[in-house]
C-alpha positions, 0 to 999 in steps of 0.5 A: 172457512169464509166468513159469511153472515146474512146480517151486518156486524155491529162495529161500535155504538155512538150514543146508543146508535149502532154503527155496522160495517155496512154503514161504515162502507155506505159512508165510504161510498158517500165520501167517494162520490162527494170527492169525485164530484168536487174534483170534477166540478171545482173548476168548470170550463168551456174547454173541459179538462179530463175530469170534467170531460169524464163527468160530462160524458157520464152524466150526459149519457145517463141523462140521454138514457133516462130521457129514452125511458121517461120522455118529457119528465126527465128533467124532473126525475133525473136528479133522483134516478141518476143519484140512485144509479151512481150510488148503487153502482159505486156501493156494488163495486166498492163491495168487491175491493180487496179488504172489504169483508176480509180485513177485520178482528176477532171478537169473543161471542158466546164463548167463541171467537167470531171474525168481524170484518171492518167493512161489508158491501153496503148493498149486501146489507138489507137495511141499506136496500130497504132504505133505498127502496123506501126513498124510491117509493116515497119519491114516486108518491111525492111526484104524483102528489106534486103533479095532481095535488090531493086528487092523486089520493083518488088512486088509492082511496076512491069511494065513488064505486065498490070497484074503484075502492077495491082497485084502490086497495090493490094500488096500495098493496102494489106500492108496498110490494114495490118496496119489497121487490126493490129491496130484495132484488138488489140485496139478493143479487149482491149478497149472493155474489159476495157469497159466491166470491168468498167461497171461490176465493176460499177453495181456489184463491188464485186466478180462478176467482177472476172471472167471477169478479168480472161477472160481479162487476157486470152484475153490479152494473146491471143491478144499479141500472135496473133499480134506477130504471124501474124507479124512473118508470114508476116516477113517469107513471105517477107523474102521468097519472097525476097529470091525467087527474089534474086535466080531468079536474080542470075539464070537470070545472 
């Protein structure tokens, strides 16, 4: 039977800190992005080589796309949403590489031998997706406070009337629910895809899984796009709300 585990397996501990196979894959993804960025930008020229050309096409295309979503705020939010897209996309696709989830060792647990893969898809671990969701939601609040200052807090705590107070509480619930929505949407889609591939590879290991791998490549791209695009939309709403608060305060003065 294929190895399927909802939680990431602990491979080792360093100073009491658990190192899971999903965390190792996350480090691998980070290393891939760092190396690719280095080779693409180490020798920037007016007439770019092939590596610089690919990087410029990718970054330029992403910038134009997010500009259509965020408008005039693109320069402020693009470093974050662009990084989120590239990291999630790479993590989703690395999880489909041969050896991820299939190369490992057996460990005796509760008197039974259990297979422990050395690598596990980073975004197939709920810890990773929750961390990404927290980063996104904290960034949304950061940009809101950066634009309007402490006046942005009136979106959540407004004692001017009972109605505004209740609306503020609903806004707090809405922001917290974004973490759950972001995390479980990404985790659910990627984990389900990995389970599907594992089952198909076990039942029919030749040829048949190929269409499913193609589908998961597409799903990985869509999930990275959805996560980063929703972050961009919420960032735009926060910044525009912050600007509205700032202009209202100036008008009151």
